[in-house]
N, C-alpha and C positions, 0 to 999 in steps of 0.2 A: 587224646584220649576224651579229654574234656570236650572237645569241639565236636566229637563221635556220639557222646551222651547227649550233648544238644541237640545235634540233629535228629537223634533217635525220639526225642521228645517233642521236637518239633513235627516229624513224621507222625507222630500218634496223634498230636493236634489236627494236622490236616487230615488223617483218615477219619477223625471223630467228626469233622466238619462235613468231607465227602459222604460218610455214612447219613447224617441227618440230612444231605441233600438226596440219597439215594432213596431214605424213605418215605421223602414228602415226592418224588416222583413215582416211586410205587403206590401212595394215596391218590397222586394224579391220575395214574392208570387204572386205579378201582374206580375216582370219580367219572372218569370218562366213560368207561363201561355202563355205570348206572345211568349217566346222563343221556345214552344211546339207548340204554333199554327201557326207558321211561318217556322215549321221545321227546326230548326236551333240547337237542341239540341244534334245532332251526328255529328256536323262538327270539333268538337276539340276530337281528337281520343286519346291523351294523358292527363294523370292526373298527372301533376306536382304541388303538394301544394305549394311549395316554390319558384321554378324555372319558373313556368308558369305565374308570375306575368306580364312579360314584353311582349306584344304581338309583332309579326312581325312587321319591321319597314321599311325594305327596301324591293324593287320587289324581291330581290332573296329570302329573308327568306318565303315572302309570297307565292313565287312560291314553295319552298321546303314544308312548311307546305300544300299547296294545293297537293302537291303530295303523301304525308300521307293520306290524306284524300281520294286521287283516288284508294288508295289500297283495301278501303274497300266497302262492299256491297252496303251501301246508293249511293254512286257514281256510282257503275256498275250496279244497279239495276234501280235507280230512278233520279239519277240527270245526267247522263252520257251527255257529251255535254257541262255542265254548264260552264261558263265564269269565269275566276279569279274574276273579278268584283262581279259577284253573289255570288260566294264564300266568297268574303269578308264581304258581308252583313250578311249571316246566322253566321258566325264566330264570328262575333262583338256582336250579341246578345248572344251567349253563353259563350263569355269571359267576358262580362259585368255580366252576371249572375253570374258566379263564382268570379269574382273580387269582386261584392257585399257580396258574402257568406263571403270572407276573411275580408272585412270592418267589416261585423257584428263582427265577431270573435274580431278583434281588439278593435271596438267600445264598446264590453262587457268586456272583460278581463283585458284591463288598467284600467278602473276605478273602476271594482270591487275590483283588487288589492290596489288602492288607498283607496276605502274606508275601506276595511279590515284592512290595516295597519295603517289608522288613527282612528280605533275603532269606527266607526261612525255606522255601522250595527246595528240595532236593533237582540234582541236574537232570536235565530232560523232562521235568513234569511240567514245566510252564506252558510248553507248546502242547501239551496234551489236554491241559486245562482250557486254552483258548480255543481248542478243537471243539471239547465240550460246550463252550459257550456258544461257539458257532452253530454247532448242531442244535442247541436250544433255541436259537434265533429261527432256524429252519423249522424247526417245529411249530412254532408260532404260526410262522406263513403259511406252513401247510395245513395246520388247522382251519385255517380262514379258507385256504383253497379246498377244503374237503367241504365245509359249511357253503360255500359259494355254489358246490355242486348240486345242492339240495333246493336252493333258492330260484326254482326254474321252474317250468311247466310240470315235470314230473318231481313233488317234493320227497325224493329220498337222495341223501348223499350217495355219491357213487363208491361202490365197494371197492373200488381199486385205491381211491383216495382215503378211503378209511384204513384200508390195509397198511398204505405207506405211513399214515398218521401213527398207527399203534406200533407199526415195526420201528419207526424212529424212535418212538418214547421208550420202548425195551431196549433198544439199540443205546441209546442214552445212558439208561438205568444199567446195564450189564456193564459198559465201559468204565463207569463210577467204580461198580463194583470191583471189577479187575485192578483199577488203580488203587483201593482199598486194600486189597490181597497184597499188593506189591509191596505198599506202605508198610502194613503190619507185619507180614508173613516174609518179605524179601523178594526180591524178583529171581525170575527164573534163569536159571544158567544158558550160557548161549548154545549148548547142547540137547537144552531141555527137550525141543520140538523132535529132535531126532530119535527120541525114543519111542518105539512102536505104540505101548500103551499109551503115553502122552498124545500121539497123533489121532488115536482111535478116541480119545475123551474130548478133543476138540471136533471131531468130526459129530460127535452126539451132542455137543453145546450146538452145533450149526442146525442139526437136524431138530431138537428141540425148538429152537428160535424157528426154523420153518414150521412146525406145529402151531407155534403161536401167530404166524402169519395164516396159516390155514384155518384157525380159528377166528380170526378177524375177517377171514373172506366170509366165514360162515356167518359171522354177525352183519356183516356188509349186506348180505343177501338175505337174511332172515332164514336161513336155509335149518338152523335149529327147530323150527317149529314144523318144518315139514313132516318128519316122522317123530312119534314119541313114543316108541317101541324099540326093547333092545333084548336080545341080541339081535333079532329080526327087523328089519325095516319094512312095516305092515306085516305082511304075510311070508316074506320071503327073505332071504340073506340078500340076493341080488335083486333090488326093486326094478319093476319095469319102468323103461325111460332112459336108463344110463347111457349117457353119450349117444342119444338120439339125435341130436340136432345136427344143422348144417352151418359150419362145419363142427365135426363131432368134438375137436380139441377144445373149442370154445366153451362146450358145457362143463367144463373144469373149472369154469371161472363164471359162468352166468345163469348155468341150470341148478335149481336149489336141491333137486334130488341127487345129483351127481356129485355136488359141492358137499352135502352131508355125509354121503358114502364115502368119497376120497376121505374126508376127516378122520371117518372111524376107521378107515383101514390104516391110514396113516399111524392114529393112535396106536391100532394093534402092533402093527411092526415096531414104531417106537419103545412100546413098552417091553416087548421081547428083547429089543436090542439093549436096551438100558438094563434089564436084570442079568442077560448075559453078561455084559461089561461088568457089571458089580460084582458079580460071581468071580469071575476071571482076575479083578483087581484084587478082590479080597484074597485069593489065593496066593498072589504074588507078591503083596506088600503087607508089611506088618507096624507100620508106621501109626500111632494111635490116633494123629490126627485127620489122618487120609482113610482111616476105617471109620471113624466119625463122619467123616464126609460122605461114604457109601450109606452109612446107615441112614442119613439124613437123606439122602438122594431116593432110597428106595421108600423112606415113609413118605414124602413128597410126592413120589410117583403115585403109592396107592391112596393117598387123599385126592390126587388128580383125577384118577380113574374112576374114583366113587364119585367126586362131584360131577363128572361128565356124563356119566350115566345116570345118576340121580336128576341133574338139569335136563336130559331128554324127558325121564320118565314124567316128570312134573309140568311139562310143557313150558320151559324156560321161565320160572319166576327169576324175579329180579334178583333177589337177596342170592339164589343159588348161582344164577349166572354170572354174576359179580363175583362172587367167591372163586367159581371155575377159573374165571379170569386171573384172578390174582393167584389161585394155585399153579397156573402155567408158570408166571414169573418166579413163583417159589422154587418150581422145579428147575427153572433156567438158572437160578441162583446156586443150587446145589450143586448142579452139573459145573457150573462153571469153577467152583469152590473145589470140588474134585478135579477138574483140569489143573488148576493153578499148583494143588497139592503135588499132584503127579509130574508136573515139568520140574518142581523143585526137589524132587527125589534124587538122591544119589545114584548114577547110573547102576552100581553094584547092586543095588536093593531092587532093580527092575531088570536083572540079567537073567533070572530062572525063566 
């Protein structure tokens, strides 16, 4: 009994550490969005994982860093004539983004080693933590791979690499959150996935994640700037030029009109699916925690829809667009919480 109580205490400590890591990853996702929206992502033209911790401190080092930036197409084709002071501004966004990534690595790795060496990890968690650490390393490499795609003749990062970079960040965050739920609420029983309502909730988690990837594609192609009207796109619901390219399917990934249209339709369908699911789940379960999750899910959905429409109408201002990105992750968090609660519900409670 004493051992069990000690492990419960350790589980709460580990959960608290993972919550802190998840909060910082959430901040990293927001800062990444701001970095992109302020066109700051290509300001650091070198990748020095260890030596790049210290920023330029003297006027001479700032000028040398600026001169390196001038040698690349973004300055030559877009920002020619930019002052050193303006360069400092965009540089610091990217610098802070990279530094926060390093901080997350330290914040995760050192406590993980401590819990491992003190043998405080519950059975099965160690491998999952190592997987998270590996994914974090992949995220750093993928970030530089994305930046490199813009240090060429066309100074814009690949929308495919940006979507992958964003998708992996959200995946890391979601996995952390799921482990927190396991530690604080208890793991789902082995038969939890076989329950119909539970399976539907996991499908919705995947759909919300897909919506985030769709949003990343919009961001990577700047498709959000194409039409600043709602509910119509310009003067019609179906704008001219949809899937007009050759081959037509490629427009879903490269044509800004088609990408924005698809994102809107995806949002409509997902919103209806989430509302229908929430109503169905509310009727079938009475657990207070689960009902709280359903309410939070609906509130997050309303917030996200409002932010999406407002961002469009105001022509993608930085603050609103970053909030919209954060709202998507918040909606995913609520959907994950509901899915986890449903998997833990006694089978008799879901048999209606």
